[in-house]
N, C-alpha and C positions, 0 to 999 in steps of 0.2 A: 143386327146389334151384336156386338161382341160381349160375351159374359166373362168377367174377369174375377177370379177368386184369390183373395190375399189371406195368407195363413201366417200369423205373427203372434207369439206368446206374450208380447209386451202390449198391454192395453193402452199405455201412453202413446206408443208409436202408432197403433191402429187409429187412435183418435186424431193424431197429428196428420196421418195420411188422409183420413176422411175430411179434414179441414182444408188441406191443400188441393184435394180433388173435388172441392165444393162446386166448382164450375169446370166441367169436362165436356169434351165433344159428345154429341148425342149417340154416336155409334158405340159408346162404351157404357156398360153397366157393371158396377162393383158389388161383390159379396165379400164378407169377411168371416174368418174363423180364427179361433185362439189356439186350436190344437189340430194335428193331422186326422185325429179320429172324427172330429166334427166335419172337417173338410171332406173326408171319405164318404161320409153320409150325404153331403151335398152333391158330390160327384155321382152317387148312385141314383139321385133323384132328378137331376137336371143336367142339361148340356152345359159344359164349361169349355170355353175356347182357350183360356190362359189361366194357369195356376202359378202363383207367386208364393213361394214357401221358404221359411228358414230351414236350415239343414239340421240344426241341433234342437232336439226335444227330449224330455225325460223318458217317454215310453216309445212311441212310434216316431222314427226319425223322418225328416223331410225327404231324405233319400229313398226310404221305404215307401213313403206316400207317392212319390214320383213313379216308382215301380208299379204300385197298384193302379195309379192313374193310367199308365200305359195299357194295362190290361182292360180296365173298365171303359176308358175313353181314349183310344189310340190317337184321335185327333187333337187332344188337348196338349197345348204347348207348355212345357215346364220352364220356369225361370227361378233361379236361386236368389235367395235374399240373405245377405250376410253383413255383419258389422265390419266396418272398414279395417279395424285392427286385426281381424281374424283371417285376412286374405290368404296368408301362406298355408294355413291348415285347412282352408276351404277349398282350394283349387283342386286337390285330389278328389274330394268328395263330389265336386262339380262334374269332373270327368267321369266318375262312376255313375252318377245320376243322369248323365247326358242332358244336363240342363242347356237350354238354348242361349240364355243370357244370364248375366249377373247384375243384381242391383245392390248397391252398398247402402247400409243404414248408417246414420238416420237419413231419411228422405226429407229434403228441405223445400224443394219446389216440385210442382206437378211434373215437370220435364224428367226428373229423376225416375219417375215411374212410367210415364207415357212413352218416352223415347224408346226404352228397351222393349216395351210391349209392341210398339209400332214396328221396330226392327225385327222382332221375333215373328210377328205375323207376316211380314214381308218375306222373310226367309222361308217360312212355311209355304207361302203362296208360290215362291220360286221352286220349291221342292215339288209341289203338286204339278206345276207346269212342266217340270222335268219328267214326271211320270207320264203325263199326257203326251209329251213329245216322244217318249219311248214307244207308246202305242202307235203313234203316227209313223214312226220309222220302221215298223215291223217288215214292211215290203221292201226295204232296202237290202242291199247285200249284207249277209250275216257278218262277214268279216269286217266290213266297214263300219257297220253299226256297233259291233262289240268293241272295236277300237275307240270309236267315239264315246260310247257309254263309259268305258273305263276312264278316259281322260276327264270326262265331264264330272263323274262321281268323285274323282280325286280332287279336282278343282273345288267343287262344292264342299267337300269335307274340310279341305285345308283352309278355305276361306272362312268356314264356320269356326274352326279352331282358332285361327288368327284373330277373328272377329271378337271372340270371347276375351282373348288376351288384350286386344287393343281397347275394348270397352272397359275392362278392369283397370288398365293402366291410366287411361284418360280420366275415368271417374275418380280414381285415386288422387290424381293431380288436382282435379277440380275441387274435391272435398277437403284436401289437406293443404292446399296452397292458396287457392283463391279466397278462402275464408280469412286469411291473414292479410287484411287489406293494409294494415299499418306497416307490413314488412315488404309487400310486393306491389310494384306498380303494374298497370295493365300491360306495359311494354315488356317487363321482365316476365310476367306470366305468359305472355304470347311466345317469348323466346323459349321458355321451358316446355311449353306444350308443343311448339314447332319442333324442338329437338327430339322429343320423345316420338312424335308422329313420324319424323324423318327416319329414326332408328327402326321403328316398326315397318315402315314401307320398304326399307333397304333389306330388312330381314326376309321379307317376302321376295324381294327382287333377286337376292342371291341364293336363297335356299329353296324357294318354291319353284322358280323357273329353271332350276338345274344349273349345271356347270356351263361355262362359256370360255372361250379362248382368252388367256390372260392378256394378250396384246390388246384385245378389244376393251377389256376392263381398264387397262392403263390409259387408253385413249379417252374413255369416258371420264375417268378421274381427273385427267389433265384438262379436259374441256370444262369441267365443273369448278375445279379448285385453283387452276393456274390462270390468274388474270392479272398480268403486269400492269395494266392501265390503272388499277386501284392498289398497286403495290402488294399483291397477293401472289406468292411464288411457290411452285411445287416442282420438285425434281424427284424422279423415280429412277433409281439405278438397279436394274435387274441383272444379277450376276449368276443366275442359275442357267447354265448353259443348256441343259437338257429340257428346260421349261418347268413350269409349275405343274405337279401332278393334278389330274382332273379332280380327284376326290378331295384335294385340299383347296381347290380354287374358291369354292363358296366361302369357306371359313376365313381364308386369307383376304379375300376381297371385302367381306363384310367387316373384318377387323380393321383393315386400312381405311375403308370409307367412314367407319365410326370415329376413328382417330381424326381424320381430316375434318369431319363434321364438328367434332369437339373444338378444334382450333378455329374453324370458321365461325362457330357460334360465339367464341370467346373474344377474338381479336378482329379489328377492322382491317388490319393488314398483317401479313405474316410471311415468313420464309421457312418452308418445310422441305426437308430432305428425307427420302425413304430409300433404304437399301434392302434388297432381297438377296439372300445367300443360302447356301446349303451347308450344314455342319453335321457330319456323320449321318445319323438317321433322322435328322430334323431339318425343316425349313425354317429360317430365321428371318423375321421382319424387324429391321432396325429403324425406328421412327424418331425423328428429332425435329423440334420447332425452335429455330433461332430467336430467342426472346428479344435480342437487339433489333431484329427485323421487324418487330411490332411497335417500335418507338417512332415518334414523329421527329421533325428537325430539332425540337427542343429537348429531345431525350425522354419524352413522356409516353408511356405505353398507351395505345389507343384501344380501349376495351369496348365491346358491344354491350356486355352486361356488367354494370358497375358494381352491383351487389356481390361481394365476394362470397358471403355465406350461401347465397342461393346458387352461385356457380359451383360451389363445392359439391352441391347435391348432384349436379349433372356429372361432375368429374368422377365422384364415387360410383355412380350408376354406370358410367362408361367403362371404368376399370373392371367392374363386376361382369359386364357383358363380354369384355375382352377375355377374362379368365374362363368364361363359359365356352367360348368358341376355340380357344387355343390350348396348347399343352402346358405352357408356362408363360407368365408375364412378370418381367422385371421392370419395376417403376423407380427411376432414379430421382426421387423427389428432393433429396437434399441438394441437388445441383439444378435440376431442371424438371419440373413435373410433367413436361411434355416430351421427355426423352424416355422412350420405352423399347424394350426388347421382347418380342413375342416369338414363341417357339412352337412349331406345329409338327407333330409326329407324322412321319411318312408311312 
C-alpha cells in the first residue's frame, strides 16, 4: 500500500480532497497535514511514498520541506501543489525543489490527484529499473555502456522536464476551459487540447531529437500539410543557396510547423506559401496564408473552429511561442493575421 501525505494550509481544500477521495483504490492510504512542520514530524515517524505539498507557507516553505524529505526519506516522491493562477511564479520554485509533478488547485475530481500520483510512481519505478539495468550492464564494454548511460539519462531527464510542462499546460486547459460549458462545445475543447498537445509533441520532435537535414523537414511538412484532394495547398520556396544552418534548423522547423498547425486548426481548406531567405546576418521566414483560398464556391470561409474568441486564444499562444523561438516576429494583422515575417539570428 502506498502512503500519500497531503500538506495544504487551507482546511476547506483539505476537506474537499477528503470528500472526492472518499472511494479510492485500496493500494492508496492518505494522510493530511496543515503545515510543513507537522508533515516533517510524520515523515520522521513513518514511511511516506508520496508527499504533495504547497510551496508557499509563512514559516517553513514547501520547497524546504521537500529538501528535508530528500534527506530523511530519499525514496519519497515530491509533488507540488499550486493555485492555477500562480503558475508563472510557481514554475521556478518547482524546478528548484525538483518536484516530480504539479497539481493545480482547487482539485475537483479524484483524477486531479490520483493521475499525477500514478504518473509520479510510474516514473520512479522506471528510474529504479534504470538503476537495476545499470548494474546488469556492468559486464559490458565500458565505452559502450557509458555511451548508453549518457543517452538514457538525457532522455529520462528531458522526458521528465517536458512531462511537467505538458502536465501543467493540459491541466490548465482542463481547469480553465472545460469548466466554461456555456462557452465551449466538446468539439472546440478537443480542438484546443489537440492543438496544445500537437505543439508540445513537435517541441520535443524538433528540439529533443536534435537537428535534421532541412530537405527532410520540408518533405515531412509537405506530406502532412499539402493535400490538394481536400483543397489544402502548401508551397515552400527555399532561396537559401548555402542551406539552413544546423543550429537554426530546430527553431525554424518548429516555428514553421507551428504556423502550419495554426492554419490547419483554423481552416478546412487553405493556400499557404512560405519563403525562406537570408538577409545580412539573419535567416528570414516569410509566411502567408491566402484567405481567399479558404473560401468555398459561395465565397464563405470554411472554419474548423467557429468560435472566434476561443480561436483567438490559440492565435495569441502561437505568436508567443514564435517570439520565443525566433529573433523577431512581425505580424501584419491589419491586412492578414496569417501573414508573418520571422527573423532568426545566424
